[in-house]
Phi, psi and omega in degrees: 000332183290340182281342184304307180302320180295319179296318181297319178300316180297316180300312182292332178290329182275339186300312180305314182296319180292317178298321180295318178300320180294315182293323177297317178295322179296312179296325181294318180297315179299324179296322177299314178300319183297313179297331178274002183061027172270068190296322177298319181291324177296318177299313181298319181293318180292326174298323176291320176307317183287339174292330177281322182216085186292349180255013182282112184297319180303315183290321179298313183295317181293321181294318181296322177298319178291322181295329177294319179297323181279356179085011180267071193289323176298319178295318181299319180299315181298317182288325175297314180293326177295320181299324180302331181292338187247010177263152177289161187302324181252028181298135177294343180286345183296319180299316179300311182300311183296322179296318178293325176295324173301317180298318182298313181290333175297317180296330178278001179066023178262081187297325182298314179291317179305311180300320181299314181292321177298320181292322176295320177301320181290338175288327178279326183214092184302339184260017183290111186298314181302320181288325178295314180292317179298317179296323179296318180296318177302314181294317180300312180296333177276358178088007179268073190297313179304318179295319177302314180301319181299317179293318180297322182288327175297319180296322177291329177294329178281318180215101185294349179268000184300110186291317183301312180297319180298315182293322179294319178297316179295323182295334181270355175291152002270359190299329187268357185282141175285170179299319180295319179292322177297316179297321181297309181294327177293323177290315179303323183272000183064026175285326178230165181294143181303335181268358183298144179249359182209172177216162183262171178296328180291323175299316180299318179297316177299316179297318181298320179292322178291320177294321178297318180295322178295317178296334181266022180062034179296325180292319179295321179297316181292325179297319178297321181295332180256021175067029174097350181233110180280131180302155178301143175094349182269332176225160177232144181251135173254136181060052180300153177062022176240160183294338182251031179302142181237127178260133183226150176290143162271171180297324178294320178294319180296317179295326177294318178302312183299318177299317183289319180295320181295320178296318178295321178298317180297314178296322178299315181294320176299317177296337176274001177101001177283130180286154177302322181296329183270351185306313186278000178256001182290148179229152173274184184294342179258016175072019179268142180294145182279321179241152178266181182298335183274356178089008178263156176297138173279177176301318178293324180294322175301317178294316181295322179295319177303316178293323178302313182294339176271359178086014180270150174285117186222000181221153183228133182276167176303129180086348179281136180297124176277149177294152181296148172284165180302322178297316180293323179298311181298326175295318177296320182295313180300321181297316178295316180299323179291342179260024176071034172260151173238145180277142177239159179281166176298325178294319178294323178295319178297319178293325177300314180293322181293315186285327181272334185068015183274149177283163177298326180295318179293316177303315184285315187272330183251339182247007173063022174287132186240156172221155177241122181284120181252011176089159179068023182077010181256153184221157170243132189252149184218143178238150182284127188233031179284136183298336181263010181298138181269161175292145359268006185295337182279347186296316178306320179294319180294322178296317181294318177298320177300313181298317181297315179298320179295321177297320179297316180293323180298332180263012179226179179257016180290144178290151180260129176241144183300329183252027182281201179076008178066020182250354183060225177252035185292335183275146180293149181287324179270170176300142181295329179234159178284175179298336181275002176091356181271159182301140179260083188298326181294335179275000183279145178291159180291000000 
């Protein structure tokens, strides 16, 4: 019995080392699963590690990282925050954790919290790439472009190969370029003479169009047209033979792209039945020409062609009715309201058709239901709401009021009565229209 205390002392002395060996082995196994991309097994292993030692910061951080890969962001957030409780004040892991918390809140679209965590990470590690880029994205989304640019440039100063920062800066061109940078890129692209010291507003407009074309995969499109190898002189490379090489249109390349797009657009339209004679008379929804006098797509035409490829209605032939302009639409709406019409929603119009069984033709021609065409196949609907309206013209308004009242009651705890809605028995007992959509005169009240 005298040996027992000595044995207990020995056991307790050995426990920390044994526990450490166990957690190390556990972490090592989870790392193997992680490297093999067996993330679920890595998660399961790390969860087991924490049952042995729930305060192990390494296991908590690793588990949170795996949970982020698995899309379990709420769990990851909890474990990252828990790990912070067990780290030393100057632990190098703190910058990593705060940066990842910033990523989590970025995913939640909570820019304010994301920015806070990125800034905290930068206090611990000013050169933290993820936090510099993340802070830049937060500023960009908030509309603070100069601050965003500053963060992206800081990230590139730390690592000039950082793809995200480079791409974000390119996406913000040409607005963020200094005069010196504008001169450089215009000379590279042959927009202006190599000896030029200034540029015109027209040069700036040309550059903007070229950059827009690049952002719209114009270089990839041109490459396909040439079987994967673009001829010399159509593009220029900046930082050639580097991982972050940038390909840009020259003015010749951009004009070549425009010509090929215009040719494809013409063929597309001809295949759709547009005659060659009508091609240059086509207009977009804003009455702007699709092609210019040179036979190339206009700026509006480029937008229209993109919509065509998506299956949208974007061009109008000679004599085809063009959609009303926004000014014309508002004028039509004001005119209807002045004539005692009220606007109803598309859902209310659908309910009106279902409850009355009337066709659109009957509603429009016999019951004075009106609509304003706003383009793209969309309409705004109106019903006549004059207090002295006679039957059956007053029924569409009554049906809509009934529907609205039902919706209000459905969203409250008020009891429902069959003769509620403030309409008494004003609505016909039978359907307002027959199955063929025409008015059901026999069903009308005396």
